[in-house]
Legacy VTK file of the C-alpha trace (Angstrom):
# vtk DataFile Version 3.0
C-alpha trace
ASCII
DATASET POLYDATA
POINTS 439 float
37.899 2.763 34.426
35.581 3.352 31.768
36.110 6.055 29.107
33.125 8.673 28.512
31.967 6.912 25.448
31.847 3.520 27.338
29.956 5.218 30.201
27.496 6.620 27.378
27.059 3.329 25.846
26.958 1.079 28.741
25.697 2.862 31.782
22.615 4.411 30.693
20.041 4.979 33.637
17.230 2.289 33.523
13.774 3.195 32.329
11.933 5.797 34.384
9.803 4.158 37.064
6.039 5.828 37.152
3.406 5.077 39.581
0.529 3.347 38.412
2.253 2.291 34.988
2.739 -1.299 34.048
5.880 -2.315 32.526
3.892 -3.130 29.151
2.614 0.271 29.235
6.171 1.782 29.743
7.653 -0.525 26.962
4.752 0.833 24.704
5.742 4.244 25.354
9.410 3.641 24.736
8.982 1.782 21.343
8.680 5.174 19.723
11.904 6.204 20.817
15.708 5.556 20.132
16.925 5.704 23.446
16.487 1.915 24.292
18.678 1.119 21.143
21.976 2.452 22.672
22.634 -0.967 24.523
22.134 -2.938 21.418
24.685 -4.243 18.996
25.008 -2.144 15.767
22.210 0.318 16.603
24.553 1.762 19.291
27.070 2.792 16.951
25.406 6.190 16.370
22.727 7.984 18.305
20.087 9.022 16.082
17.298 10.939 17.905
14.643 10.564 14.826
14.172 6.771 15.551
12.264 4.113 17.323
12.843 1.027 19.255
14.915 -1.774 17.602
13.169 -4.474 19.657
9.702 -3.323 18.911
10.765 -3.810 15.062
12.022 -7.199 15.617
8.640 -7.991 17.449
6.613 -6.654 14.422
8.716 -8.381 11.942
8.276 -11.709 13.614
4.569 -11.180 14.514
3.591 -10.396 10.838
5.842 -13.236 9.468
7.337 -10.712 6.940
9.534 -11.565 4.105
10.454 -8.034 2.825
10.017 -5.056 4.788
10.534 -1.233 3.925
11.277 1.636 5.861
10.660 4.787 3.609
12.293 7.219 5.986
14.821 4.605 7.365
17.178 7.316 9.217
20.212 5.624 10.748
18.902 2.066 9.694
17.192 0.490 12.370
14.552 -1.446 10.419
17.155 -2.729 8.080
19.510 -4.065 10.878
16.694 -5.896 12.373
15.690 -7.344 9.149
19.051 -8.566 8.691
19.207 -10.022 12.203
15.734 -11.711 10.938
17.361 -13.222 7.933
14.994 -11.526 5.645
15.044 -8.656 2.704
14.836 -5.038 3.534
14.737 -1.677 1.620
15.519 1.370 3.219
15.000 4.804 1.786
16.687 8.018 3.257
16.687 11.597 1.492
18.890 13.182 3.862
22.020 12.872 2.059
24.299 12.591 5.472
22.051 10.436 7.292
21.993 8.111 4.489
25.943 7.862 4.673
25.465 6.995 8.604
23.015 4.490 7.863
25.304 2.560 5.144
27.666 2.527 8.106
25.409 0.381 10.029
24.220 -1.919 7.176
28.172 -2.643 6.470
28.534 -4.782 9.617
29.181 -7.834 7.232
32.509 -6.218 6.368
35.768 -7.795 7.125
36.556 -7.224 10.765
40.340 -7.468 10.504
40.170 -4.853 7.499
38.335 -2.569 9.736
40.424 -2.584 12.883
43.426 -2.027 10.545
42.181 0.664 8.742
41.282 2.235 12.047
44.995 1.619 13.566
46.469 3.188 10.199
44.426 6.166 10.464
45.234 6.711 14.315
48.940 6.484 13.588
48.890 8.894 10.470
46.994 11.253 12.811
49.474 11.113 15.476
52.398 11.627 13.098
50.840 14.977 11.731
51.770 18.412 12.500
49.188 20.890 13.972
47.673 23.168 11.101
46.433 26.687 11.563
42.702 26.923 12.773
42.203 30.568 11.310
39.567 29.420 8.995
37.487 26.900 11.419
33.795 27.410 11.173
32.204 29.014 14.068
30.297 26.203 15.148
33.427 24.139 15.503
35.402 26.737 17.413
32.382 26.951 19.935
31.992 23.088 20.466
35.532 22.087 20.850
38.786 23.288 22.117
41.665 23.937 20.195
43.370 21.268 21.250
40.633 18.369 20.794
39.579 20.054 17.340
43.356 19.873 16.055
43.128 16.052 16.947
39.886 15.771 15.202
41.071 17.652 11.950
44.110 15.311 11.975
42.022 12.248 12.053
39.705 13.794 9.307
42.850 14.021 6.944
44.262 10.746 7.755
40.904 9.311 6.622
40.762 10.974 3.547
44.063 9.785 2.687
43.330 6.234 3.623
39.715 6.004 2.166
40.364 5.652 -1.231
42.208 2.263 -0.854
39.194 0.848 1.405
36.528 -1.199 0.137
33.240 0.596 0.236
31.830 -1.114 3.670
35.184 -0.691 5.563
34.912 3.139 4.374
31.457 3.491 5.416
31.939 1.654 8.634
35.066 4.311 9.555
33.187 7.280 8.381
30.472 6.438 10.985
33.040 5.818 13.636
34.367 9.121 13.284
30.971 10.828 13.352
30.164 8.967 16.350
33.077 10.528 18.362
32.493 14.007 17.681
29.918 14.448 20.339
31.895 12.598 22.962
34.911 14.391 22.229
33.076 18.147 22.514
32.801 19.944 26.054
29.423 21.242 24.977
26.015 19.517 25.659
23.331 18.287 23.225
19.619 18.710 23.451
17.232 15.961 23.283
16.693 16.307 19.687
20.506 16.250 19.010
20.808 20.331 18.676
24.057 21.273 19.897
24.172 23.587 23.020
27.297 25.600 23.009
26.329 27.659 26.127
26.102 24.580 28.155
29.072 22.393 29.217
29.088 18.752 30.291
31.540 16.932 32.611
32.505 13.690 30.765
34.400 14.519 27.763
36.832 11.956 26.027
39.850 12.840 23.865
39.480 11.941 20.098
41.957 9.157 20.205
40.240 7.559 23.374
36.742 8.183 21.737
38.115 6.382 18.374
39.590 3.254 20.254
36.837 2.663 22.446
34.207 3.266 19.154
36.150 0.973 17.035
36.362 -1.777 19.926
32.526 -1.908 20.279
31.947 -1.852 16.465
34.317 -4.640 15.808
32.724 -6.711 18.799
29.240 -6.095 17.523
30.497 -7.009 13.917
31.550 -10.060 15.154
28.428 -10.904 17.057
26.163 -10.363 14.083
28.286 -12.376 11.898
28.117 -15.314 14.032
24.583 -15.595 13.334
24.126 -13.821 9.868
26.767 -14.022 7.273
25.239 -11.505 4.807
22.924 -8.227 4.727
19.783 -8.542 2.543
19.474 -4.846 2.754
19.123 -2.651 0.044
19.887 1.141 1.138
18.918 3.873 -1.279
19.170 7.700 -1.115
15.923 8.506 -2.583
12.726 10.017 -2.004
9.598 8.436 -0.208
7.447 10.522 -2.343
8.384 8.126 -5.331
10.307 5.416 -3.796
12.354 4.986 -6.963
14.655 1.840 -7.197
12.006 -0.206 -5.417
10.062 -2.811 -7.704
6.154 -2.892 -7.780
4.584 -5.189 -5.255
7.405 -6.559 -3.575
7.155 -5.445 0.096
4.816 -7.132 2.794
5.634 -5.009 5.793
6.249 -1.461 6.016
7.664 -0.113 9.428
8.328 3.702 9.496
8.223 7.041 11.478
7.519 9.933 9.001
8.886 13.491 9.941
6.375 14.903 12.435
4.748 18.251 11.348
6.108 20.118 14.618
8.546 22.325 13.020
11.573 20.317 13.969
14.195 20.846 11.707
15.788 17.488 10.808
18.571 19.294 8.670
19.872 21.076 11.957
20.094 17.772 13.829
23.481 16.674 12.047
24.699 20.168 11.473
27.765 19.726 13.848
28.680 16.713 11.787
28.250 17.925 8.380
30.093 21.111 9.494
33.101 19.150 10.656
33.220 17.319 6.979
32.984 20.650 5.350
29.699 20.040 3.841
27.944 23.237 5.425
29.825 26.286 6.805
26.612 27.902 8.504
22.965 27.304 9.453
22.028 29.168 6.328
23.706 26.200 3.855
21.166 23.471 5.499
18.413 24.250 2.888
20.232 23.739 -0.079
22.368 20.861 1.470
19.429 18.843 3.018
16.427 20.418 3.640
15.020 20.787 0.055
15.163 16.990 -0.037
12.752 16.200 2.644
9.424 16.060 3.628
8.297 19.495 4.232
7.617 19.453 8.012
9.510 22.895 9.181
8.368 26.402 8.653
12.049 27.238 7.609
11.492 24.682 4.572
8.165 26.288 3.621
9.322 29.848 3.863
12.383 29.285 1.672
10.289 27.465 -0.924
8.142 30.388 -1.012
5.218 28.046 -1.026
1.890 29.165 -2.139
-1.249 27.787 -0.227
-3.812 28.048 -3.023
-1.536 26.175 -5.319
-0.980 23.593 -2.471
-4.376 23.252 -1.655
-5.549 22.431 -5.269
-3.157 19.464 -5.440
-5.493 16.664 -6.511
-3.738 14.313 -3.919
-5.228 16.270 -1.249
-8.862 15.692 -2.412
-10.217 13.380 0.448
-8.966 16.007 3.107
-8.843 19.178 1.417
-11.994 20.864 2.818
-10.705 20.106 6.352
-7.214 21.005 5.834
-8.179 24.422 4.036
-9.905 25.245 7.373
-6.881 24.579 9.250
-4.206 26.305 6.940
-6.402 29.356 6.553
-6.789 29.662 10.438
-3.127 29.144 10.727
-2.510 32.253 8.016
-4.918 34.563 10.574
-3.146 33.595 13.587
0.284 34.114 11.832
-0.665 37.809 10.960
-1.025 38.273 14.876
2.384 36.913 15.381
4.522 38.971 13.185
4.463 36.461 10.185
7.599 34.647 11.083
6.283 31.033 10.952
4.822 30.008 7.621
2.834 27.026 9.467
-0.102 27.567 6.887
1.949 26.610 3.799
3.912 23.719 5.968
0.987 21.897 7.156
-0.422 21.972 3.369
2.632 21.059 1.863
3.372 18.090 4.572
-0.064 16.632 4.214
0.612 16.878 0.057
3.918 15.327 0.315
2.496 12.435 2.488
-0.221 11.935 0.075
2.444 11.250 -2.432
4.225 8.902 -0.045
0.987 6.953 0.152
0.553 6.503 -3.300
4.166 5.297 -3.699
3.722 2.756 -0.992
0.785 1.507 -2.817
2.833 0.750 -5.721
5.612 -1.086 -3.888
3.579 -3.111 -1.448
1.559 -6.330 -1.984
-2.291 -6.529 -1.740
-2.006 -8.386 1.682
0.876 -6.100 3.099
0.783 -4.366 6.412
1.929 -0.874 7.370
2.702 0.610 10.835
3.833 4.119 10.890
5.017 5.603 14.395
3.423 9.192 14.152
2.469 12.143 16.296
-0.433 14.831 15.544
0.300 18.435 15.631
-0.844 21.784 16.678
1.103 24.555 15.286
0.065 27.953 16.820
-2.308 25.912 18.985
-4.327 24.686 15.637
-4.826 21.248 15.596
-4.014 18.816 12.789
-5.670 15.444 13.375
-2.591 13.699 11.556
-3.436 9.947 12.023
-6.913 10.626 10.598
-5.946 12.336 7.608
-3.005 10.055 6.989
-5.619 6.964 7.090
-7.902 8.759 4.695
-4.935 9.639 2.349
-3.841 5.784 2.673
-7.428 4.774 1.584
-7.814 7.138 -1.101
-4.346 5.506 -2.639
-5.740 2.321 -2.565
-5.247 0.655 0.687
-8.141 -1.199 2.629
-8.294 0.277 6.081
-6.570 1.772 8.829
-6.530 1.940 12.827
-4.779 3.941 15.449
-3.257 2.690 18.608
-2.394 5.691 21.020
0.858 4.844 23.081
1.710 7.857 24.899
0.489 11.484 25.892
2.619 14.625 24.400
2.813 18.062 25.120
2.305 17.461 28.910
5.523 17.973 30.648
7.429 20.938 29.000
7.056 24.060 31.119
7.689 26.381 28.403
5.096 24.933 25.757
3.534 27.459 23.374
-0.003 26.086 23.768
-2.168 23.711 25.740
-3.824 21.457 22.939
-3.450 17.990 24.157
-1.242 15.923 21.869
-0.383 12.215 21.477
1.957 9.745 19.834
0.957 6.482 18.459
0.978 3.716 15.652
-1.250 3.920 12.399
-1.780 0.370 11.282
-2.707 0.182 7.458
-3.950 -2.874 5.940
-3.306 -3.626 1.987
LINES 1 440
439 0 1 2 3 4 5 6 7 8 9 10 11 12 13 14 15 16 17 18 19 20 21 22 23 24 25 26 27 28 29 30 31 32 33 34 35 36 37 38 39 40 41 42 43 44 45 46 47 48 49 50 51 52 53 54 55 56 57 58 59 60 61 62 63 64 65 66 67 68 69 70 71 72 73 74 75 76 77 78 79 80 81 82 83 84 85 86 87 88 89 90 91 92 93 94 95 96 97 98 99 100 101 102 103 104 105 106 107 108 109 110 111 112 113 114 115 116 117 118 119 120 121 122 123 124 125 126 127 128 129 130 131 132 133 134 135 136 137 138 139 140 141 142 143 144 145 146 147 148 149 150 151 152 153 154 155 156 157 158 159 160 161 162 163 164 165 166 167 168 169 170 171 172 173 174 175 176 177 178 179 180 181 182 183 184 185 186 187 188 189 190 191 192 193 194 195 196 197 198 199 200 201 202 203 204 205 206 207 208 209 210 211 212 213 214 215 216 217 218 219 220 221 222 223 224 225 226 227 228 229 230 231 232 233 234 235 236 237 238 239 240 241 242 243 244 245 246 247 248 249 250 251 252 253 254 255 256 257 258 259 260 261 262 263 264 265 266 267 268 269 270 271 272 273 274 275 276 277 278 279 280 281 282 283 284 285 286 287 288 289 290 291 292 293 294 295 296 297 298 299 300 301 302 303 304 305 306 307 308 309 310 311 312 313 314 315 316 317 318 319 320 321 322 323 324 325 326 327 328 329 330 331 332 333 334 335 336 337 338 339 340 341 342 343 344 345 346 347 348 349 350 351 352 353 354 355 356 357 358 359 360 361 362 363 364 365 366 367 368 369 370 371 372 373 374 375 376 377 378 379 380 381 382 383 384 385 386 387 388 389 390 391 392 393 394 395 396 397 398 399 400 401 402 403 404 405 406 407 408 409 410 411 412 413 414 415 416 417 418 419 420 421 422 423 424 425 426 427 428 429 430 431 432 433 434 435 436 437 438
């Protein structure tokens, strides 16, 4: 009989069938999603919604004959893991402090498997011996997402990990930290939305006990480590907790391929996606803590970020880096400011959009520094229409890239967006695709 976590990892439904669509078309549409990775070694260790297909990454690495690849928004490490599988060097940059720690777990696959198994067994044994402690001061989110019994078991595992961690090597410690985070949602009775927001008001049928989930997770991870180590003995990935706008720590002119997916300017709060996990570790206690803990380090792609920073539109538009798109961007931002006034002024989309493109202009400048003259860049991106005001993301990105010193750009659409949600706020057609930039 399969556990809940095994059901999740191994019995995912097949790709959807659609009339009139070829398999190649479906594969193209799925290349911009993380879901296919949940059947692949190492990638399946942690579900991260803001990602893309590992198989597609592998195909791009092979087709471009890359020697050094970079993902400046590496997330949970898809590009670095695939670079390891290809036996080439890679750099992964992640500014989200917590997601960076999860990615460290994935690139720790060369760690000693026996040491990993022994450490997990030690943590499980210590947790079983512990007496239950009072849960009077538990954050509300944890109380809503776990039964008292489940939370007691999880907190015992956390204390056991914290007791054992100082004696472990860094790779084993990173692996177990990842494993413990991976079991939180399978152990919870509440639902998870498509973009990893928790849904305390919705319940699910299949729930694992923490002990069962950790045992299953450890078995899967150890098996995947052995599989990887049979073909590759070392990782050539360099993972950096850094800012994509500067790429500090990466030498000049060393990268010949960039594969990435920057944050979309669609008001998705990337900080909130891991709030459950961060709350469990005591890194935040409420939604209000997310800005200082995470959001202020990220590219500005949400109105919450813009509002908290109290950004000024005129100052943003005056930034020299926005010169190539300033005239069009000003029109869009000023229109957003007008629409905002009719909506009660709650969403600072006008400053969010200006800050977003300013941040990405700095990112293209940094990318020009670290890439070779013959480099290729591929960005999985989507356009944006806050309040129904359209921002042509791929064209503005292309113009900013050329202004930063790149040679040319072209866009390849892979799917339509904003067509299936019944509660969508506007009817502006949107799409997702790949922006290819030549060095």
